[in-house]
N, C-alpha and C positions, 0 to 999 in steps of 0.2 A: 518341322521339329515336332516332336512328341510334346504333350503337356507336363509329363514325368521329366524332360530335360532341363523345361524351362523352370520347372519348380527348383531343383538341385543347381541348377546356373544362378538363380537368385540368390541363394543360400549361402553359394561361394564370393558373392561380390560383398566387398567391405565398403559400408556406408563412408562417406568420407566428410565431416564436418567443415563447412567453409561460413557458414553464415554465425552473425555475430549474435550476442546476448536479444532476444526478442523483448521488448518492452509492451506494456498493458495499463492502461487507466484504471484504476483503482475502483469500483462501486461504493460511493460515499453517502451518507447520511447526515444532515446537520441538522440540529436543533438547539434553539435559544430559551435560555430561560431569564430572569433577572440576573444572575449570577454567573453564569458562563455559558459557552459556547461548547457543544459536544458534538465531535466528527466519529461516527462510527464505519471506519474504513475497511473493506473485503480484502484480504490479502491472503487467500488461502494457502497454505503450505511452508508462510515465510516463518523463520524462527525471528525471535527478537532484536538476537546480536547482529541480524542482516536486516535490520530497517533504522533508517534515519529521517529523525524530523528538527528541520532547522526553522527559525522562525529569523527575518533579517526584514528590516526597514517594508514592513507592511504584506509583506509576500510569505508565506508557509510553505515551507517544500517538502513535500512525502517522497521518499523511495523506500523500496523494499525487494528482496531479490528470493526468489525461491530457489534453491537449488535441488534436483532431482541425483537419487542416487541410481547408477545404472548397473543391470547386469546383463552380461553377454553381449554380442553383437546384434545389433539391430537392423531390420532392412527397411522398416518404416517409422518417421516420429512424426506424431501433431502432438504431444505431452512431453514440453522440453521445458528448460531451465528460463524462468521469466522475471525482467525487472518492473515491478510495479512505479509508476512514479505519477506525480499528482501535483498543482500548485495551487493555491487560491491566494487572494487578497484577503487581508485581514483586517479589523479596524486599530486604528493606532492607543485605542483605549483597552488592548490584552494587557494582563499583566504578566510578562514574560518570567517571570521568578517564580511563577506559582505553576504554569502550566504541568502537569501532566500525563502522564499515559500507562495504557493498560493492555495487553495483547492476551487472549483468549479465544481459545479454536478459531484462530485464524481473522480476527477480529480484532483493529486496534481501536481501542476506544481514545481519542484524545479530549483530553478535557482544558480548554482555555478561559481562565476565570477574566471575567471584566475587573478592570481598575475599580476603584473604590469611585473614582468620579464619574466612569460612565454607568454606574448601575441605580437604577432609579431611587427618587426619594420621597418620602410621603413629605407634607408640609401642613404643619398644621397652623391652623388659623387662632388669630385670639381677636375676642369680642368686645 
């Protein structure tokens, strides 16, 4: 068969999507200071509406889904919809009522403030 016919045949094929949503582990940097833990989570292409953050019984669960817009029929796919999933054990000393999250340029910044009891305290010495 000639090369031209092979190319034409490939274009006529329709790619059937048979696999489920792929998942990946996002890259995370964790910082700690006296007041909080800061997690910087790399989730490129994920919108804030598609991110879920839950803290339950000492476990932090992060997930986010990247949805791609498809144009036309494709024959090869390496870049597809993707779900980022990550779990962490967190100290019970986190003040869950004050947790806040910000998403900017594909990076989720998650601020986990320490409770007052977990923060370091300076002890004054009396003479």
